[in-house]
N, C-alpha and C positions, 0 to 999 in steps of 0.2 A: 504494500500500500504506500504509494508515493507521499501521501499526507503525513506519514510518520518519519520521513527523511529528516535528519538533523535534530530530532527531538531526543531528550534524555529518556532513559528507561521509564521513569515515573511519568513523564509526559506522554509516552507511548501508551501506557496503561490507561491514563485518563482519556486520551483520544479514543482508544478502543472501547472503553466503557460508554462513551458518548455514542459511538457507532452501534454497539450492541443494544443500547437502550432504544435507539431509533428503530432498529429491526424489531425489537420486542413490541414497541408501541404501535408500529405500523404494519407488521406482517405476521408475527407469531400468533395473533388471535384470529386470523382469517380462516374461514372454513376450508379453503383449498390449500392452506399451507401444510406441507408434509410434516407428519408427526411420526415418531417412533416411540413405542411404549407410552403413548398419549402425551409425549413431550415434543416441542418444536425441534426439528432437525436443523442443526447448524454445522456446516462443513467449512473448514478452512484449508485451502490448498497452499502449501508453503510450510509454515509461515516464516518468511525471511526476516521480518522485523521483530517479532515477538516469539521467542522460542522457549522461554522458561515456563515450566508447568506452574510455578508459583504465580507468575504474572497472569496466566490464564485463570487461575483461581480468583485472583483479585479482580480481574475483568468481569467475571460472571457473578461475583459476590453482590453486585448492585441489582441483580434481577430478582423479581419476586417469583417468576416462573422458572423452573429448572428446564434446561435444554438437554437434548441428546446431542452432545458435542462430539464431533469427529474431526481430527486434524491429521493431515498427511505429512510425510517427510519428503515429498516429491519436489524437486527443484529442477528448473531448466538451466542448462549450462550453455 
């Protein structure tokens, strides 16, 4: 995500929280949004900018709904 370029790790987490909150408020509650185990599915391809499991825990800690989160370690070279 180019919006994270040049940010500190803490700023990246804050920006990702903003992004995830937007997804939750605008998409997760839609009837046609894909759910797994009755939880909204969120997949991240990469992630080049945020790779620490602890950072992802912090990012999702702001949500009232639990997601079924999947991240991959796939990178283009």
